[in-house]
C-alpha positions in Angstrom: 106.5 87.6 112.9 109.6 86.1 111.3 109.8 84.0 108.1 111.0 80.5 108.8 111.2 79.1 105.3 110.6 80.0 101.7 110.5 77.9 98.6 110.9 79.5 95.2 109.8 77.6 92.0 110.7 79.1 88.6 111.1 82.5 90.3 113.7 84.6 88.4 116.8 82.4 88.2 115.7 79.8 90.8 114.4 76.6 89.4 113.4 75.2 92.8 115.2 76.2 96.0 114.3 76.4 99.6 115.8 78.7 102.3 115.4 78.3 106.0 116.0 81.3 108.2 116.5 82.0 111.9 114.6 84.6 113.9 117.7 86.7 114.4 120.2 87.9 111.8 120.6 86.2 108.4 123.5 87.3 106.2 123.3 86.4 102.5 126.6 87.2 100.8 127.9 86.7 97.3 128.9 88.5 94.1 126.4 90.4 92.0 124.1 88.1 90.2 124.3 85.3 92.8 120.6 85.6 93.6 120.8 87.1 97.1 118.5 90.1 96.3 116.0 87.6 94.7 115.6 85.9 98.1 114.6 89.2 99.7 112.3 89.9 96.8 110.6 86.6 97.3 109.9 87.3 101.0 108.6 90.7 100.0 106.2 89.1 97.4 104.9 86.7 100.0 104.2 89.5 102.6 103.0 92.4 100.3 101.9 90.4 97.2 104.2 92.3 94.9 107.9 92.8 94.0 110.0 95.8 95.1 111.9 95.7 91.8 109.3 95.5 89.1 105.7 96.2 88.5 105.3 93.3 86.0 105.1 89.8 87.4 106.0 88.3 84.0 109.5 89.5 84.6 109.7 87.3 87.7 108.9 84.1 85.8 112.1 82.1 85.0 113.1 82.2 81.4 111.3 79.6 79.2 108.9 78.6 81.9 105.2 79.5 82.2 104.6 80.3 85.9 106.2 80.9 89.3 105.2 79.8 92.7 106.4 81.0 96.1 105.6 79.4 99.4 106.6 80.7 102.9 106.2 79.7 106.5 105.8 82.5 109.0 105.7 82.4 112.8 102.6 84.3 114.0 101.9 84.4 117.7 102.2 80.7 118.7 101.3 79.3 115.4 102.9 78.8 111.9 101.2 80.2 108.9 101.7 79.0 105.3 101.5 81.6 102.5 101.5 80.6 98.8 101.6 83.0 95.9 101.1 81.6 92.4 101.4 83.5 89.1 100.5 82.4 85.6 100.7 85.0 82.8 97.3 86.1 81.4 95.7 84.5 84.5 97.2 86.6 87.2 98.1 85.9 90.8 96.4 83.8 93.4 97.1 84.1 97.1 96.6 81.3 99.6 96.9 81.6 103.4 96.9 78.3 105.3 95.6 76.6 102.1 92.6 79.0 101.8 92.4 81.1 98.6 92.1 84.8 99.4 89.6 87.0 97.6 92.0 89.9 97.5 95.8 90.0 97.3 95.7 92.8 99.9 94.6 90.2 102.5 98.3 89.5 103.3 99.4 93.1 103.7 100.3 93.9 107.3 99.9 90.3 108.4 103.7 89.8 108.3 105.0 93.4 108.2 108.3 94.0 106.4 110.7 96.9 106.2 112.8 97.0 103.0 115.9 98.9 102.2 117.0 98.5 98.5 118.8 100.7 95.9 115.4 101.5 94.5 114.4 103.2 97.8 116.8 106.1 97.1 113.9 107.7 95.3 112.3 108.3 98.7 114.8 111.0 99.5 115.8 112.0 96.0 112.4 111.8 94.3 109.3 113.9 94.2 106.6 114.0 97.0 104.6 111.3 95.2 107.3 108.8 96.0 107.2 109.7 99.7 103.4 109.6 99.7 103.6 106.1 98.4 106.1 105.2 101.0 104.0 106.6 103.8 100.9 104.8 102.4 102.8 101.5 102.6 103.8 102.0 106.2 100.3 103.0 107.3 98.7 100.2 105.3 100.9 97.6 107.0 100.1 99.1 110.4 96.3 99.4 109.7 94.1 97.3 107.4 91.4 99.9 107.8 93.7 102.7 106.5 94.6 100.5 103.5 90.9 100.0 102.7 90.3 103.7 102.9 93.2 104.3 100.4 91.6 101.8 98.0 88.3 103.5 98.4 89.9 106.9 97.6 91.5 105.5 94.5 88.1 104.2 93.3 86.5 107.6 93.9 89.3 109.4 92.1 89.1 107.1 89.1 85.4 107.8 88.7 85.7 111.6 89.4 88.6 111.9 87.0 86.6 110.2 84.3 83.9 112.9 84.6 86.5 115.6 84.4 88.1 114.0 81.3 84.7 113.6 79.5 83.8 117.3 80.2 87.2 118.5 79.0 87.1 116.3 75.8 83.7 117.7 75.0 84.8 121.3 75.8 81.9 121.6 78.3 81.4 122.5 81.9 81.2 119.7 84.4 77.8 118.3 85.2 77.6 119.8 88.8 74.9 117.4 89.9 76.9 114.3 88.9 80.2 115.5 90.1 78.8 116.6 93.5 78.1 112.9 94.2 81.7 112.1 93.9 82.7 115.3 95.7 80.8 114.0 98.7 82.5 110.6 98.5 85.9 112.2 98.0 85.5 114.4 101.1 84.3 111.5 103.2 87.4 109.4 102.3 89.8 112.3 102.4 88.7 113.4 105.9 89.5 110.1 107.5 92.8 109.6 105.6 94.0 113.2 106.4 93.1 112.7 110.1 95.1 109.5 110.2 98.0 111.0 108.4 98.2 113.9 110.9 98.3 111.3 113.7 100.9 109.3 111.9 103.3 112.2 111.3 102.9 113.3 114.9 104.1 109.8 116.1 106.6 109.1 113.3 108.3 112.4 113.3 109.6 111.9 116.8 110.8 108.3 116.1 112.6 109.5 113.0 114.4 112.3 114.8 115.4 109.9 117.6 116.8 107.3 115.3 118.6 109.9 113.2 120.2 111.3 116.3 121.6 107.9 117.2 123.0 107.3 113.7 124.5 110.7 113.1 126.0 111.4 116.5 126.2 115.1 115.8 123.9 118.0 116.6 122.0 118.0 113.3 118.3 118.6 112.9 116.3 116.3 110.6 112.6 116.9 109.9 109.9 115.2 107.9 107.3 117.8 106.9 103.7 117.0 106.0 101.7 119.6 104.0 98.1 118.6 103.2 96.7 120.0 99.9 93.8 121.6 101.9 94.7 124.0 104.7 92.3 123.8 107.7 92.6 124.7 111.3 90.7 121.7 112.8 88.6 118.8 111.8 85.3 120.8 112.1 86.5 123.0 109.2 87.8 120.3 106.9 84.6 119.8 104.8 84.0 123.5 104.2 87.7 124.2 103.3 87.8 121.1 101.1 84.7 122.1 99.1 86.0 125.6 98.7 89.3 124.3 97.3 87.4 122.0 94.9 85.4 125.0 93.6 88.5 127.2 93.4 90.5 124.7 91.3 87.7 123.4 89.0 89.1 125.1 85.9 92.5 123.8 86.7 91.1 120.3 87.1 89.4 120.5 83.7 92.7 121.7 82.2 94.7 118.8 83.7 91.8 116.3 83.5 92.3 115.1 87.0 91.4 115.8 90.6 93.8 118.4 92.1 92.7 118.4 95.7 92.9 115.6 98.2 95.3 113.2 99.9 96.7 112.2 96.5 98.1 115.8 96.3 99.6 116.1 99.8 103.3 117.1 100.0 105.9 115.3 102.1 109.4 116.8 102.3 112.6 116.0 104.2 114.8 118.7 105.7 118.3 118.6 107.2 119.4 121.6 109.2 116.6 123.6 107.7 117.5 122.8 104.1 115.4 120.7 101.7 117.3 117.4 101.5 116.3 116.7 98.0 117.9 120.0 96.8 120.9 120.3 99.1 121.8 116.9 100.6 124.9 115.0 99.7 124.9 111.3 98.7 126.0 110.3 102.2 123.4 112.5 103.9 120.7 111.0 101.7 121.7 107.4 102.6 121.8 108.1 106.3 118.4 109.8 106.3 117.0 106.9 104.3 118.3 104.4 106.8 116.9 106.4 109.7 113.5 106.5 108.0 113.6 102.7 107.6 114.6 102.0 111.2 111.9 104.5 112.4 109.4 102.6 110.2 110.3 99.4 112.1 109.8 101.1 115.4 106.5 102.6 114.3 105.2 99.1 113.2 106.2 97.7 116.6 104.2 100.4 118.4 101.2 100.0 116.1 101.1 96.2 115.9 102.9 95.0 119.1 105.3 92.9 117.0 108.5 93.6 115.2 108.7 93.5 111.4 111.0 91.5 109.1 113.9 93.7 107.9 114.9 93.1 104.3 118.1 95.2 103.8 119.8 94.8 100.5 123.5 95.8 100.3 123.2 97.7 103.6 126.9 98.5 104.1 127.5 100.0 100.7 129.0 103.5 101.0 129.1 103.3 104.8 132.2 103.5 107.0 132.7 101.1 109.9 131.7 103.5 112.6 128.5 104.4 110.9 127.7 100.8 110.2 128.1 99.9 113.9 125.7 102.7 114.9 123.2 101.4 112.5 123.5 97.8 113.8 123.0 99.1 117.3 119.9 101.0 116.3 118.1 97.9 115.0 115.3 96.6 117.1 116.7 93.2 118.1 113.2 91.8 118.2 113.0 92.1 114.5 114.3 89.4 112.1 117.0 90.7 109.8 117.8 89.5 106.3 120.9 91.5 105.1 122.8 91.0 101.8 126.4 91.8 101.1 128.9 91.1 98.3 131.6 89.9 100.7 131.7 88.2 104.1 134.9 90.0 105.1 133.1 93.2 104.5 130.4 92.1 106.9 133.0 91.4 109.5 134.7 94.7 109.0 131.4 96.5 109.6 131.0 95.0 113.1 129.0 91.8 112.7 130.3 88.7 114.5 129.7 86.1 111.9 130.5 83.3 114.4 127.7 84.4 116.8 124.9 82.0 117.8 122.1 84.3 116.7 123.3 84.5 113.1 123.1 82.4 110.0 125.3 82.8 107.0 124.3 82.0 103.4 127.2 81.7 100.8 125.0 82.3 97.8 127.7 81.5 95.2 128.3 78.1 96.8 124.5 77.4 97.1 123.8 78.2 93.5 126.8 76.1 92.3 125.6 73.1 94.3 121.9 73.7 93.6 121.3 72.8 97.3 118.7 74.1 99.7 119.9 76.3 102.5 
């Protein structure tokens, strides 16, 4: 489901620029500040309805302007879809697909799946379990609209249940058991389905991840992604009973922290290399290779789940990689997926094994494009 064209209007440093891509490999090169990452960010906004760099859309609006607009054309099956995302401060975002305004921004998630690799993604391996939960949620939401809707339902239940805990804690009283039991039932219902789907996901993803890492590393090293749910249960028939027991056991702790302590939002996801926790013992190079393996495995998982390859948005892919490792990474890509890769120097791209004169490749000289103010 490749992106064919994007137009950015008053988006970051772009006044009005159009980029046209090919289904294969697209290389955007230029010095820092030339706008190459912004192009990837625009594609991400059109496919996920949010940036991978900032949580505030007002930071995306060009200085001294009062809105931004993004428009993209995507190949989907045998047709071309048009996606438009408009943002006006204090009015918010509006999403249009084929000229029809969408009631939810989430309507676009998973329609044109993307896999991103950016410097901000280093938190996936270096950061706490919450970052990895968010990462897994994104993968699964792009693969399944139903799972994304269940996550939204979970967040709504948690918001209401946490409010009850906060009110009781503020009043220095016990929780109204009749009231909170209503939300306990809703929490268990949402959690049961999410946990079941997570177990299935990790069963599939773990093998893909190990296979990709083996190809990239080339050595006999063992990598593992470990999923530990906040509630221990032997099988699905025991889930509700174990969950209720955990809620009862941690009620005082929940009051102390004023939030729900049991459920999918508290699951732990850890990465291990040769039996050691990567977060605690991994080197910079080991972290980067594991992260790239995760991203390539993510792409394969999406192919298996949706029957179509994602768009790969890889920012500064070759940084801190030697030529041999880069070539293994390029060979591990699913060629069916469109690739948008940034680099600071075209010669660096050549040195890392990409034939820039090939037919299935398009080169964007970002510095020249910005200087001429031309479309590409």
